[in-house]
N, CA, C and O atoms as a GROMACS GRO file, in nm:
protein
  616
    1UNK      N    1   1.277  -0.813   0.928
    1UNK     CA    2   1.230  -0.678   0.953
    1UNK      C    3   1.194  -0.612   0.822
    1UNK      O    4   1.273  -0.612   0.728
    2UNK      N    5   1.076  -0.556   0.816
    2UNK     CA    6   1.026  -0.497   0.693
    2UNK      C    7   1.065  -0.351   0.676
    2UNK      O    8   1.151  -0.299   0.747
    3UNK      N    9   0.999  -0.288   0.582
    3UNK     CA   10   1.023  -0.148   0.554
    3UNK      C   11   0.895  -0.085   0.501
    3UNK      O   12   0.809  -0.153   0.445
    4UNK      N   13   0.885   0.045   0.519
    4UNK     CA   14   0.773   0.122   0.466
    4UNK      C   15   0.819   0.190   0.337
    4UNK      O   16   0.919   0.261   0.336
    5UNK      N   17   0.746   0.168   0.230
    5UNK     CA   18   0.773   0.232   0.103
    5UNK      C   19   0.661   0.333   0.078
    5UNK      O   20   0.544   0.296   0.071
    6UNK      N   21   0.697   0.460   0.066
    6UNK     CA   22   0.601   0.567   0.040
    6UNK      C   23   0.599   0.595  -0.110
    6UNK      O   24   0.703   0.616  -0.171
    7UNK      N   25   0.480   0.594  -0.168
    7UNK     CA   26   0.462   0.619  -0.312
    7UNK      C   27   0.383   0.747  -0.330
    7UNK      O   28   0.263   0.751  -0.302
    8UNK      N   29   0.451   0.851  -0.378
    8UNK     CA   30   0.395   0.984  -0.401
    8UNK      C   31   0.336   0.986  -0.543
    8UNK      O   32   0.409   1.001  -0.641
    9UNK      N   33   0.205   0.971  -0.552
    9UNK     CA   34   0.138   0.960  -0.682
    9UNK      C   35   0.115   1.098  -0.742
    9UNK      O   36   0.040   1.179  -0.687
   10UNK      N   37   0.181   1.124  -0.855
   10UNK     CA   38   0.159   1.250  -0.925
   10UNK      C   39   0.122   1.228  -1.072
   10UNK      O   40   0.037   1.299  -1.125
   11UNK      N   41   0.185   1.132  -1.137
   11UNK     CA   42   0.159   1.107  -1.279
   11UNK      C   43   0.050   1.003  -1.301
   11UNK      O   44  -0.027   1.013  -1.396
   12UNK      N   45   0.044   0.904  -1.215
   12UNK     CA   46  -0.052   0.794  -1.230
   12UNK      C   47  -0.147   0.794  -1.112
   12UNK      O   48  -0.105   0.815  -0.998
   13UNK      N   49  -0.274   0.771  -1.136
   13UNK     CA   50  -0.370   0.765  -1.026
   13UNK      C   51  -0.357   0.634  -0.949
   13UNK      O   52  -0.293   0.539  -0.995
   14UNK      N   53  -0.418   0.630  -0.833
   14UNK     CA   54  -0.419   0.511  -0.750
   14UNK      C   55  -0.470   0.390  -0.828
   14UNK      O   56  -0.415   0.281  -0.815
   15UNK      N   57  -0.573   0.410  -0.909
   15UNK     CA   58  -0.633   0.300  -0.984
   15UNK      C   59  -0.538   0.236  -1.084
   15UNK      O   60  -0.559   0.122  -1.125
   16UNK      N   61  -0.434   0.307  -1.125
   16UNK     CA   62  -0.332   0.251  -1.215
   16UNK      C   63  -0.212   0.197  -1.137
   16UNK      O   64  -0.154   0.095  -1.174
   17UNK      N   65  -0.176   0.265  -1.029
   17UNK     CA   66  -0.057   0.227  -0.952
   17UNK      C   67  -0.081   0.103  -0.866
   17UNK      O   68   0.005   0.016  -0.857
   18UNK      N   69  -0.197   0.096  -0.803
   18UNK     CA   70  -0.224  -0.016  -0.713
   18UNK      C   71  -0.214  -0.152  -0.783
   18UNK      O   72  -0.147  -0.240  -0.731
   19UNK      N   73  -0.278  -0.172  -0.899
   19UNK     CA   74  -0.264  -0.303  -0.964
   19UNK      C   75  -0.119  -0.338  -0.998
   19UNK      O   76  -0.080  -0.455  -0.989
   20UNK      N   77  -0.040  -0.240  -1.036
   20UNK     CA   78   0.102  -0.264  -1.066
   20UNK      C   79   0.175  -0.312  -0.941
   20UNK      O   80   0.250  -0.410  -0.947
   21UNK      N   81   0.155  -0.243  -0.829
   21UNK     CA   82   0.221  -0.282  -0.704
   21UNK      C   83   0.170  -0.416  -0.653
   21UNK      O   84   0.248  -0.496  -0.600
   22UNK      N   85   0.042  -0.442  -0.669
   22UNK     CA   86  -0.012  -0.572  -0.628
   22UNK      C   87   0.052  -0.683  -0.709
   22UNK      O   88   0.082  -0.789  -0.655
   23UNK      N   89   0.072  -0.661  -0.839
   23UNK     CA   90   0.138  -0.761  -0.923
   23UNK      C   91   0.279  -0.792  -0.874
   23UNK      O   92   0.320  -0.908  -0.873
   24UNK      N   93   0.352  -0.689  -0.835
   24UNK     CA   94   0.488  -0.710  -0.784
   24UNK      C   95   0.485  -0.785  -0.650
   24UNK      O   96   0.565  -0.876  -0.628
   25UNK      N   97   0.393  -0.747  -0.562
   25UNK     CA   98   0.383  -0.813  -0.432
   25UNK      C   99   0.342  -0.959  -0.448
   25UNK      O  100   0.398  -1.047  -0.383
   26UNK      N  101   0.246  -0.984  -0.533
   26UNK     CA  102   0.203  -1.122  -0.557
   26UNK      C  103   0.315  -1.202  -0.624
   26UNK      O  104   0.331  -1.320  -0.597
   27UNK      N  105   0.392  -1.136  -0.711
   27UNK     CA  106   0.508  -1.201  -0.774
   27UNK      C  107   0.612  -1.244  -0.672
   27UNK      O  108   0.687  -1.340  -0.694
   28UNK      N  109   0.618  -1.172  -0.559
   28UNK     CA  110   0.710  -1.207  -0.451
   28UNK      C  111   0.650  -1.317  -0.362
   28UNK      O  112   0.715  -1.364  -0.268
   29UNK      N  113   0.526  -1.356  -0.392
   29UNK     CA  114   0.460  -1.460  -0.314
   29UNK      C  115   0.390  -1.411  -0.189
   29UNK      O  116   0.356  -1.490  -0.102
   30UNK      N  117   0.369  -1.281  -0.179
   30UNK     CA  118   0.311  -1.223  -0.059
   30UNK      C  119   0.159  -1.221  -0.064
   30UNK      O  120   0.099  -1.199  -0.169
   31UNK      N  121   0.099  -1.245   0.050
   31UNK     CA  122  -0.044  -1.220   0.069
   31UNK      C  123  -0.056  -1.073   0.109
   31UNK      O  124   0.018  -1.026   0.194
   32UNK      N  125  -0.151  -1.001   0.046
   32UNK     CA  126  -0.156  -0.855   0.057
   32UNK      C  127  -0.290  -0.807   0.112
   32UNK      O  128  -0.396  -0.854   0.071
   33UNK      N  129  -0.282  -0.713   0.205
   33UNK     CA  130  -0.398  -0.640   0.254
   33UNK      C  131  -0.392  -0.500   0.197
   33UNK      O  132  -0.293  -0.430   0.215
   34UNK      N  133  -0.498  -0.457   0.128
   34UNK     CA  134  -0.512  -0.319   0.084
   34UNK      C  135  -0.604  -0.253   0.188
   34UNK      O  136  -0.723  -0.282   0.194
   35UNK      N  137  -0.546  -0.166   0.268
   35UNK     CA  138  -0.619  -0.106   0.380
   35UNK      C  139  -0.665   0.036   0.345
   35UNK      O  140  -0.586   0.121   0.303
   36UNK      N  141  -0.794   0.057   0.363
   36UNK     CA  142  -0.855   0.190   0.350
   36UNK      C  143  -0.974   0.193   0.445
   36UNK      O  144  -1.031   0.090   0.477
   37UNK      N  145  -1.010   0.312   0.488
   37UNK     CA  146  -1.123   0.326   0.579
   37UNK      C  147  -1.251   0.365   0.506
   37UNK      O  148  -1.359   0.362   0.565
   38UNK      N  149  -1.240   0.402   0.381
   38UNK     CA  150  -1.353   0.449   0.301
   38UNK      C  151  -1.412   0.332   0.221
   38UNK      O  152  -1.350   0.283   0.127
   39UNK      N  153  -1.532   0.289   0.259
   39UNK     CA  154  -1.597   0.174   0.192
   39UNK      C  155  -1.619   0.201   0.043
   39UNK      O  156  -1.603   0.110  -0.038
   40UNK      N  157  -1.655   0.323   0.007
   40UNK     CA  158  -1.678   0.355  -0.134
   40UNK      C  159  -1.548   0.339  -0.214
   40UNK      O  160  -1.550   0.289  -0.327
   41UNK      N  161  -1.437   0.382  -0.156
   41UNK     CA  162  -1.307   0.366  -0.224
   41UNK      C  163  -1.273   0.218  -0.239
   41UNK      O  164  -1.228   0.176  -0.345
   42UNK      N  165  -1.295   0.140  -0.135
   42UNK     CA  166  -1.266  -0.004  -0.143
   42UNK      C  167  -1.349  -0.070  -0.252
   42UNK      O  168  -1.298  -0.155  -0.325
   43UNK      N  169  -1.475  -0.034  -0.263
   43UNK     CA  170  -1.561  -0.091  -0.368
   43UNK      C  171  -1.513  -0.048  -0.506
   43UNK      O  172  -1.516  -0.126  -0.601
   44UNK      N  173  -1.468   0.079  -0.518
   44UNK     CA  174  -1.416   0.126  -0.647
   44UNK      C  175  -1.289   0.049  -0.684
   44UNK      O  176  -1.272   0.010  -0.800
   45UNK      N  177  -1.200   0.027  -0.587
   45UNK     CA  178  -1.078  -0.050  -0.614
   45UNK      C  179  -1.111  -0.194  -0.649
   45UNK      O  180  -1.046  -0.254  -0.734
   46UNK      N  181  -1.211  -0.250  -0.584
   46UNK     CA  182  -1.258  -0.385  -0.617
   46UNK      C  183  -1.300  -0.391  -0.764
   46UNK      O  184  -1.263  -0.483  -0.836
   47UNK      N  185  -1.377  -0.291  -0.807
   47UNK     CA  186  -1.420  -0.285  -0.948
   47UNK      C  187  -1.300  -0.273  -1.041
   47UNK      O  188  -1.296  -0.340  -1.145
   48UNK      N  189  -1.204  -0.189  -1.006
   48UNK     CA  190  -1.084  -0.171  -1.089
   48UNK      C  191  -1.010  -0.303  -1.105
   48UNK      O  192  -0.966  -0.337  -1.214
   49UNK      N  193  -0.998  -0.379  -0.995
   49UNK     CA  194  -0.923  -0.505  -1.001
   49UNK      C  195  -0.996  -0.613  -1.079
   49UNK      O  196  -0.934  -0.710  -1.122
   50UNK      N  197  -1.127  -0.598  -1.099
   50UNK     CA  198  -1.202  -0.693  -1.181
   50UNK      C  199  -1.189  -0.661  -1.329
   50UNK      O  200  -1.218  -0.746  -1.413
   51UNK      N  201  -1.148  -0.540  -1.363
   51UNK     CA  202  -1.137  -0.499  -1.502
   51UNK      C  203  -0.999  -0.533  -1.557
   51UNK      O  204  -0.910  -0.576  -1.484
   52UNK      N  205  -0.982  -0.512  -1.686
   52UNK     CA  206  -0.852  -0.532  -1.748
   52UNK      C  207  -0.839  -0.668  -1.811
   52UNK      O  208  -0.930  -0.751  -1.805
   53UNK      N  209  -0.724  -0.692  -1.873
   53UNK     CA  210  -0.702  -0.819  -1.942
   53UNK      C  211  -0.704  -0.937  -1.844
   53UNK      O  212  -0.658  -0.926  -1.731
   54UNK      N  213  -0.758  -1.047  -1.890
   54UNK     CA  214  -0.770  -1.167  -1.807
   54UNK      C  215  -0.635  -1.213  -1.753
   54UNK      O  216  -0.627  -1.259  -1.639
   55UNK      N  217  -0.530  -1.203  -1.833
   55UNK     CA  218  -0.398  -1.250  -1.789
   55UNK      C  219  -0.338  -1.162  -1.680
   55UNK      O  220  -0.240  -1.201  -1.616
   56UNK      N  221  -0.395  -1.044  -1.657
   56UNK     CA  222  -0.347  -0.956  -1.551
   56UNK      C  223  -0.442  -0.952  -1.432
   56UNK      O  224  -0.427  -0.868  -1.344
   57UNK      N  225  -0.539  -1.042  -1.429
   57UNK     CA  226  -0.637  -1.043  -1.320
   57UNK      C  227  -0.569  -1.068  -1.186
   57UNK      O  228  -0.482  -1.155  -1.175
   58UNK      N  229  -0.608  -0.992  -1.085
   58UNK     CA  230  -0.557  -1.007  -0.950
   58UNK      C  231  -0.666  -1.070  -0.865
   58UNK      O  232  -0.765  -1.004  -0.834
   59UNK      N  233  -0.651  -1.196  -0.824
   59UNK     CA  234  -0.750  -1.258  -0.737
   59UNK      C  235  -0.759  -1.181  -0.606
   59UNK      O  236  -0.657  -1.152  -0.543
   60UNK      N  237  -0.881  -1.147  -0.565
   60UNK     CA  238  -0.897  -1.062  -0.447
   60UNK      C  239  -1.040  -1.072  -0.394
   60UNK      O  240  -1.126  -1.134  -0.456
   61UNK      N  241  -1.062  -1.010  -0.282
   61UNK     CA  242  -1.196  -1.001  -0.226
   61UNK      C  243  -1.208  -0.883  -0.133
   61UNK      O  244  -1.107  -0.829  -0.086
   62UNK      N  245  -1.331  -0.842  -0.106
   62UNK     CA  246  -1.358  -0.738  -0.008
   62UNK      C  247  -1.374  -0.802   0.130
   62UNK      O  248  -1.439  -0.905   0.143
   63UNK      N  249  -1.314  -0.742   0.231
   63UNK     CA  250  -1.322  -0.795   0.367
   63UNK      C  251  -1.467  -0.806   0.410
   63UNK      O  252  -1.552  -0.724   0.374
   64UNK      N  253  -1.493  -0.910   0.489
   64UNK     CA  254  -1.628  -0.931   0.539
   64UNK      C  255  -1.698  -1.047   0.471
   64UNK      O  256  -1.812  -1.078   0.504
   65UNK      N  257  -1.631  -1.111   0.377
   65UNK     CA  258  -1.689  -1.225   0.306
   65UNK      C  259  -1.652  -1.356   0.375
   65UNK      O  260  -1.568  -1.358   0.465
   66UNK      N  261  -1.715  -1.464   0.332
   66UNK     CA  262  -1.690  -1.593   0.398
   66UNK      C  263  -1.551  -1.651   0.368
   66UNK      O  264  -1.507  -1.743   0.438
   67UNK      N  265  -1.482  -1.600   0.268
   67UNK     CA  266  -1.352  -1.657   0.229
   67UNK      C  267  -1.236  -1.560   0.249
   67UNK      O  268  -1.135  -1.570   0.179
   68UNK      N  269  -1.249  -1.468   0.343
   68UNK     CA  270  -1.142  -1.370   0.368
   68UNK      C  271  -1.007  -1.436   0.389
   68UNK      O  272  -0.906  -1.390   0.335
   69UNK      N  273  -1.003  -1.543   0.466
   69UNK     CA  274  -0.876  -1.609   0.499
   69UNK      C  275  -0.811  -1.674   0.377
   69UNK      O  276  -0.691  -1.704   0.379
   70UNK      N  277  -0.888  -1.696   0.271
   70UNK     CA  278  -0.836  -1.760   0.151
   70UNK      C  279  -0.792  -1.660   0.043
   70UNK      O  280  -0.732  -1.699  -0.057
   71UNK      N  281  -0.823  -1.533   0.062
   71UNK     CA  282  -0.796  -1.433  -0.041
   71UNK      C  283  -0.648  -1.398  -0.045
   71UNK      O  284  -0.590  -1.363   0.058
   72UNK      N  285  -0.585  -1.406  -0.163
   72UNK     CA  286  -0.445  -1.365  -0.175
   72UNK      C  287  -0.430  -1.213  -0.161
   72UNK      O  288  -0.325  -1.164  -0.120
   73UNK      N  289  -0.536  -1.140  -0.197
   73UNK     CA  290  -0.542  -0.994  -0.180
   73UNK      C  291  -0.677  -0.964  -0.118
   73UNK      O  292  -0.781  -1.003  -0.172
   74UNK      N  293  -0.675  -0.894  -0.005
   74UNK     CA  294  -0.798  -0.858   0.064
   74UNK      C  295  -0.805  -0.708   0.077
   74UNK      O  296  -0.708  -0.644   0.117
   75UNK      N  297  -0.920  -0.651   0.044
   75UNK     CA  298  -0.942  -0.508   0.054
   75UNK      C  299  -1.030  -0.480   0.175
   75UNK      O  300  -1.143  -0.530   0.182
   76UNK      N  301  -0.980  -0.401   0.271
   76UNK     CA  302  -1.059  -0.368   0.388
   76UNK      C  303  -0.978  -0.300   0.495
   76UNK      O  304  -0.856  -0.284   0.483
   77UNK      N  305  -1.046  -0.262   0.600
   77UNK     CA  306  -0.981  -0.199   0.715
   77UNK      C  307  -0.978  -0.301   0.827
   77UNK      O  308  -1.056  -0.294   0.922
   78UNK      N  309  -0.885  -0.398   0.815
   78UNK     CA  310  -0.877  -0.510   0.909
   78UNK      C  311  -0.733  -0.524   0.959
   78UNK      O  312  -0.642  -0.455   0.913
   79UNK      N  313  -0.715  -0.615   1.054
   79UNK     CA  314  -0.583  -0.644   1.110
   79UNK      C  315  -0.489  -0.698   1.002
   79UNK      O  316  -0.533  -0.763   0.907
   80UNK      N  317  -0.361  -0.670   1.019
   80UNK     CA  318  -0.259  -0.718   0.925
   80UNK      C  319  -0.215  -0.861   0.953
   80UNK      O  320  -0.131  -0.916   0.882
   81UNK      N  321  -0.271  -0.923   1.056
   81UNK     CA  322  -0.234  -1.061   1.090
   81UNK      C  323  -0.259  -1.153   0.969
   81UNK      O  324  -0.367  -1.150   0.909
   82UNK      N  325  -0.159  -1.233   0.936
   82UNK     CA  326  -0.172  -1.327   0.826
   82UNK      C  327  -0.132  -1.272   0.690
   82UNK      O  328  -0.139  -1.343   0.590
   83UNK      N  329  -0.088  -1.147   0.685
   83UNK     CA  330  -0.047  -1.086   0.559
   83UNK      C  331   0.104  -1.061   0.562
   83UNK      O  332   0.162  -1.041   0.668
   84UNK      N  333   0.166  -1.062   0.445
   84UNK     CA  334   0.308  -1.030   0.434
   84UNK      C  335   0.327  -0.883   0.396
   84UNK      O  336   0.433  -0.826   0.420
   85UNK      N  337   0.223  -0.824   0.337
   85UNK     CA  338   0.232  -0.686   0.287
   85UNK      C  339   0.101  -0.614   0.313
   85UNK      O  340  -0.007  -0.670   0.293
   86UNK      N  341   0.111  -0.489   0.358
   86UNK     CA  342  -0.005  -0.402   0.369
   86UNK      C  343   0.017  -0.284   0.277
   86UNK      O  344   0.124  -0.223   0.277
   87UNK      N  345  -0.085  -0.251   0.198
   87UNK     CA  346  -0.083  -0.132   0.116
   87UNK      C  347  -0.188  -0.037   0.171
   87UNK      O  348  -0.308  -0.064   0.163
   88UNK      N  349  -0.142   0.073   0.228
   88UNK     CA  350  -0.229   0.173   0.288
   88UNK      C  351  -0.263   0.278   0.183
   88UNK      O  352  -0.174   0.336   0.120
   89UNK      N  353  -0.393   0.301   0.165
   89UNK     CA  354  -0.438   0.403   0.070
   89UNK      C  355  -0.532   0.499   0.142
   89UNK      O  356  -0.596   0.463   0.241
   90UNK      N  357  -0.539   0.621   0.090
   90UNK     CA  358  -0.632   0.723   0.141
   90UNK      C  359  -0.612   0.750   0.290
   90UNK      O  360  -0.709   0.773   0.362
   91UNK      N  361  -0.488   0.746   0.336
   91UNK     CA  362  -0.458   0.783   0.474
   91UNK      C  363  -0.485   0.677   0.577
   91UNK      O  364  -0.484   0.707   0.697
   92UNK      N  365  -0.508   0.553   0.536
   92UNK     CA  366  -0.529   0.445   0.634
   92UNK      C  367  -0.403   0.428   0.718
   92UNK      O  368  -0.291   0.433   0.666
   93UNK      N  369  -0.422   0.409   0.845
   93UNK     CA  370  -0.310   0.403   0.938
   93UNK      C  371  -0.232   0.272   0.929
   93UNK      O  372  -0.288   0.166   0.898
   94UNK      N  373  -0.104   0.282   0.956
   94UNK     CA  374  -0.016   0.167   0.977
   94UNK      C  375   0.067   0.199   1.100
   94UNK      O  376   0.094   0.315   1.129
   95UNK      N  377   0.106   0.097   1.172
   95UNK     CA  378   0.183   0.117   1.294
   95UNK      C  379   0.327   0.073   1.276
   95UNK      O  380   0.356  -0.008   1.187
   96UNK      N  381   0.418   0.124   1.358
   96UNK     CA  382   0.556   0.078   1.352
   96UNK      C  383   0.567  -0.073   1.373
   96UNK      O  384   0.649  -0.138   1.308
   97UNK      N  385   0.487  -0.130   1.461
   97UNK     CA  386   0.490  -0.275   1.483
   97UNK      C  387   0.455  -0.350   1.356
   97UNK      O  388   0.518  -0.451   1.324
   98UNK      N  389   0.355  -0.301   1.283
   98UNK     CA  390   0.319  -0.366   1.156
   98UNK      C  391   0.433  -0.358   1.057
   98UNK      O  392   0.470  -0.457   0.995
   99UNK      N  393   0.491  -0.238   1.042
   99UNK     CA  394   0.601  -0.221   0.947
   99UNK      C  395   0.715  -0.318   0.979
   99UNK      O  396   0.771  -0.379   0.889
  100UNK      N  397   0.748  -0.331   1.105
  100UNK     CA  398   0.860  -0.416   1.144
  100UNK      C  399   0.827  -0.564   1.136
  100UNK      O  400   0.918  -0.647   1.127
  101UNK      N  401   0.700  -0.600   1.138
  101UNK     CA  402   0.659  -0.740   1.134
  101UNK      C  403   0.637  -0.788   0.990
  101UNK      O  404   0.668  -0.903   0.958
  102UNK      N  405   0.586  -0.702   0.905
  102UNK     CA  406   0.555  -0.738   0.767
  102UNK      C  407   0.679  -0.739   0.679
  102UNK      O  408   0.782  -0.681   0.714
  103UNK      N  409   0.669  -0.806   0.566
  103UNK     CA  410   0.775  -0.799   0.465
  103UNK      C  411   0.784  -0.657   0.408
  103UNK      O  412   0.893  -0.604   0.388
  104UNK      N  413   0.667  -0.598   0.381
  104UNK     CA  414   0.663  -0.466   0.319
  104UNK      C  415   0.535  -0.396   0.358
  104UNK      O  416   0.429  -0.458   0.368
  105UNK      N  417   0.545  -0.266   0.378
  105UNK     CA  418   0.429  -0.180   0.397
  105UNK      C  419   0.440  -0.071   0.291
  105UNK      O  420   0.543  -0.005   0.279
  106UNK      N  421   0.335  -0.053   0.214
  106UNK     CA  422   0.333   0.049   0.110
  106UNK      C  423   0.230   0.155   0.147
  106UNK      O  424   0.115   0.124   0.179
  107UNK      N  425   0.271   0.280   0.142
  107UNK     CA  426   0.181   0.391   0.169
  107UNK      C  427   0.168   0.468   0.038
  107UNK      O  428   0.264   0.530  -0.007
  108UNK      N  429   0.050   0.464  -0.021
  108UNK     CA  430   0.025   0.532  -0.148
  108UNK      C  431  -0.055   0.658  -0.118
  108UNK      O  432  -0.158   0.652  -0.051
  109UNK      N  433  -0.008   0.771  -0.168
  109UNK     CA  434  -0.079   0.896  -0.140
  109UNK      C  435  -0.079   0.988  -0.262
  109UNK      O  436   0.015   0.989  -0.342
  110UNK      N  437  -0.187   1.064  -0.273
  110UNK     CA  438  -0.211   1.154  -0.385
  110UNK      C  439  -0.125   1.279  -0.369
  110UNK      O  440  -0.144   1.357  -0.276
  111UNK      N  441  -0.032   1.297  -0.459
  111UNK     CA  442   0.059   1.410  -0.455
  111UNK      C  443  -0.006   1.544  -0.486
  111UNK      O  444   0.058   1.648  -0.470
  112UNK      N  445  -0.131   1.543  -0.529
  112UNK     CA  446  -0.203   1.666  -0.559
  112UNK      C  447  -0.297   1.707  -0.446
  112UNK      O  448  -0.371   1.805  -0.459
  113UNK      N  449  -0.295   1.634  -0.337
  113UNK     CA  450  -0.383   1.656  -0.223
  113UNK      C  451  -0.298   1.700  -0.104
  113UNK      O  452  -0.223   1.620  -0.049
  114UNK      N  453  -0.310   1.827  -0.064
  114UNK     CA  454  -0.229   1.881   0.045
  114UNK      C  455  -0.246   1.806   0.175
  114UNK      O  456  -0.148   1.785   0.247
  115UNK      N  457  -0.368   1.764   0.207
  115UNK     CA  458  -0.390   1.688   0.330
  115UNK      C  459  -0.321   1.553   0.324
  115UNK      O  460  -0.264   1.508   0.424
  116UNK      N  461  -0.325   1.488   0.208
  116UNK     CA  462  -0.259   1.358   0.191
  116UNK      C  463  -0.107   1.373   0.206
  116UNK      O  464  -0.041   1.288   0.265
  117UNK      N  465  -0.053   1.481   0.151
  117UNK     CA  466   0.091   1.507   0.164
  117UNK      C  467   0.130   1.526   0.310
  117UNK      O  468   0.229   1.470   0.357
  118UNK      N  469   0.052   1.605   0.382
  118UNK     CA  470   0.080   1.629   0.524
  118UNK      C  471   0.072   1.500   0.604
  118UNK      O  472   0.156   1.474   0.691
  119UNK      N  473  -0.029   1.419   0.576
  119UNK     CA  474  -0.044   1.292   0.646
  119UNK      C  475   0.077   1.202   0.618
  119UNK      O  476   0.131   1.141   0.711
  120UNK      N  477   0.120   1.194   0.492
  120UNK     CA  478   0.234   1.109   0.456
  120UNK      C  479   0.362   1.159   0.524
  120UNK      O  480   0.442   1.078   0.572
  121UNK      N  481   0.381   1.290   0.529
  121UNK     CA  482   0.500   1.344   0.597
  121UNK      C  483   0.498   1.308   0.746
  121UNK      O  484   0.600   1.268   0.802
  122UNK      N  485   0.382   1.322   0.808
  122UNK     CA  486   0.369   1.287   0.950
  122UNK      C  487   0.394   1.139   0.974
  122UNK      O  488   0.457   1.102   1.073
  123UNK      N  489   0.344   1.055   0.883
  123UNK     CA  490   0.363   0.911   0.897
  123UNK      C  491   0.510   0.874   0.876
  123UNK      O  492   0.562   0.789   0.948
  124UNK      N  493   0.576   0.936   0.779
  124UNK     CA  494   0.720   0.913   0.758
  124UNK      C  495   0.796   0.945   0.887
  124UNK      O  496   0.878   0.866   0.932
  125UNK      N  497   0.768   1.060   0.944
  125UNK     CA  498   0.836   1.103   1.067
  125UNK      C  499   0.809   1.006   1.181
  125UNK      O  500   0.901   0.964   1.251
  126UNK      N  501   0.684   0.968   1.200
  126UNK     CA  502   0.648   0.878   1.309
  126UNK      C  503   0.713   0.741   1.292
  126UNK      O  504   0.765   0.685   1.388
  127UNK      N  505   0.710   0.687   1.171
  127UNK     CA  506   0.766   0.554   1.149
  127UNK      C  507   0.918   0.553   1.160
  127UNK      O  508   0.974   0.464   1.223
  128UNK      N  509   0.984   0.651   1.100
  128UNK     CA  510   1.130   0.652   1.106
  128UNK      C  511   1.179   0.682   1.247
  128UNK      O  512   1.281   0.627   1.289
  129UNK      N  513   1.110   0.768   1.320
  129UNK     CA  514   1.149   0.795   1.459
  129UNK      C  515   1.127   0.672   1.547
  129UNK      O  516   1.193   0.657   1.650
  130UNK      N  517   1.035   0.586   1.507
  130UNK     CA  518   1.011   0.462   1.582
  130UNK      C  519   1.109   0.351   1.542
  130UNK      O  520   1.100   0.239   1.592
  131UNK      N  521   1.203   0.382   1.450
  131UNK     CA  522   1.305   0.286   1.412
  131UNK      C  523   1.274   0.202   1.290
  131UNK      O  524   1.341   0.102   1.266
  132UNK      N  525   1.174   0.241   1.213
  132UNK     CA  526   1.138   0.166   1.091
  132UNK      C  527   1.224   0.211   0.974
  132UNK      O  528   1.254   0.330   0.960
  133UNK      N  529   1.263   0.117   0.891
  133UNK     CA  530   1.328   0.149   0.764
  133UNK      C  531   1.221   0.205   0.670
  133UNK      O  532   1.106   0.162   0.674
  134UNK      N  533   1.259   0.302   0.588
  134UNK     CA  534   1.161   0.363   0.497
  134UNK      C  535   1.229   0.410   0.369
  134UNK      O  536   1.346   0.449   0.368
  135UNK      N  537   1.151   0.406   0.262
  135UNK     CA  538   1.194   0.461   0.133
  135UNK      C  539   1.082   0.550   0.080
  135UNK      O  540   0.964   0.522   0.099
  136UNK      N  541   1.123   0.656   0.013
  136UNK     CA  542   1.028   0.749  -0.048
  136UNK      C  543   1.048   0.747  -0.198
  136UNK      O  544   1.158   0.774  -0.248
  137UNK      N  545   0.941   0.714  -0.271
  137UNK     CA  546   0.944   0.704  -0.416
  137UNK      C  547   0.851   0.808  -0.476
  137UNK      O  548   0.739   0.827  -0.428
  138UNK      N  549   0.898   0.876  -0.581
  138UNK     CA  550   0.817   0.976  -0.651
  138UNK      C  551   0.821   0.947  -0.801
  138UNK      O  552   0.914   0.885  -0.852
  139UNK      N  553   0.718   0.994  -0.869
  139UNK     CA  554   0.712   0.976  -1.013
  139UNK      C  555   0.778   1.094  -1.083
  139UNK      O  556   0.753   1.210  -1.050
  140UNK      N  557   0.863   1.061  -1.180
  140UNK     CA  558   0.929   1.162  -1.264
  140UNK      C  559   0.924   1.115  -1.407
  140UNK      O  560   0.980   1.010  -1.441
  141UNK      N  561   0.858   1.190  -1.491
  141UNK     CA  562   0.848   1.156  -1.633
  141UNK      C  563   0.798   1.014  -1.654
  141UNK      O  564   0.846   0.942  -1.742
  142UNK      N  565   0.699   0.974  -1.572
  142UNK     CA  566   0.638   0.843  -1.587
  142UNK      C  567   0.714   0.728  -1.524
  142UNK      O  568   0.672   0.613  -1.533
  143UNK      N  569   0.826   0.757  -1.459
  143UNK     CA  570   0.907   0.653  -1.396
  143UNK      C  571   0.912   0.676  -1.246
  143UNK      O  572   0.898   0.789  -1.199
  144UNK      N  573   0.931   0.568  -1.172
  144UNK     CA  574   0.946   0.578  -1.026
  144UNK      C  575   1.092   0.598  -0.992
  144UNK      O  576   1.178   0.525  -1.040
  145UNK      N  577   1.120   0.697  -0.908
  145UNK     CA  578   1.255   0.729  -0.866
  145UNK      C  579   1.261   0.733  -0.714
  145UNK      O  580   1.179   0.799  -0.650
  146UNK      N  581   1.358   0.663  -0.657
  146UNK     CA  582   1.376   0.668  -0.512
  146UNK      C  583   1.439   0.801  -0.476
  146UNK      O  584   1.548   0.833  -0.523
  147UNK      N  585   1.370   0.879  -0.392
  147UNK     CA  586   1.416   1.013  -0.356
  147UNK      C  587   1.480   1.017  -0.217
  147UNK      O  588   1.563   1.104  -0.189
  148UNK      N  589   1.442   0.924  -0.131
  148UNK     CA  590   1.498   0.924   0.005
  148UNK      C  591   1.491   0.782   0.062
  148UNK      O  592   1.406   0.701   0.025
  149UNK      N  593   1.584   0.756   0.153
  149UNK     CA  594   1.584   0.628   0.222
  149UNK      C  595   1.636   0.650   0.362
  149UNK      O  596   1.732   0.725   0.384
  150UNK      N  597   1.573   0.585   0.456
  150UNK     CA  598   1.613   0.596   0.596
  150UNK      C  599   1.621   0.456   0.654
  150UNK      O  600   1.524   0.381   0.652
  151UNK      N  601   1.737   0.422   0.706
  151UNK     CA  602   1.756   0.294   0.774
  151UNK      C  603   1.746   0.319   0.925
  151UNK      O  604   1.770   0.431   0.970
  152UNK      N  605   1.712   0.218   1.002
  152UNK     CA  606   1.692   0.238   1.146
  152UNK      C  607   1.812   0.298   1.219
  152UNK      O  608   1.793   0.366   1.320
  153UNK      N  609   1.933   0.274   1.172
  153UNK     CA  610   2.051   0.325   1.241
  153UNK      C  611   2.093   0.463   1.192
  153UNK      O  612   2.194   0.515   1.238
  154UNK      N  613   2.019   0.523   1.100
  154UNK     CA  614   2.059   0.655   1.047
  154UNK      C  615   1.994   0.767   1.124
  154UNK      O  616   2.016   0.884   1.093
   0.00000   0.00000   0.00000
């Protein structure tokens, strides 16, 4: 049974946080889906993942290509089937069934965007009320700090 980890981005933008989290997920041996509904955002994240030092390169692809099933990291708004981890960005939906089936679900949201905050609060409530384990992480002085945790029996 998995858990939903909420990442409240205030100090670092998505473009810096996502590669770090992808590195940790890939280090755990997980195949990862980065889910977003905005094609322009997915293309921007694709560009970000192609940049940087060669030793930190994250093999990935945009959904809709001929090798989607072979990608260790896939960016798109597709089913979570075949993935161990889903990273939801820009308000992309995740379901309680996905959270409970996956190893990890990460919800990354912009802490400076009121609509994103409201969406994340609603998703926390919906997932925890559905019996999903969840953790809430926030940035403080450049470090990630766990601020809340909810287990299914709490």
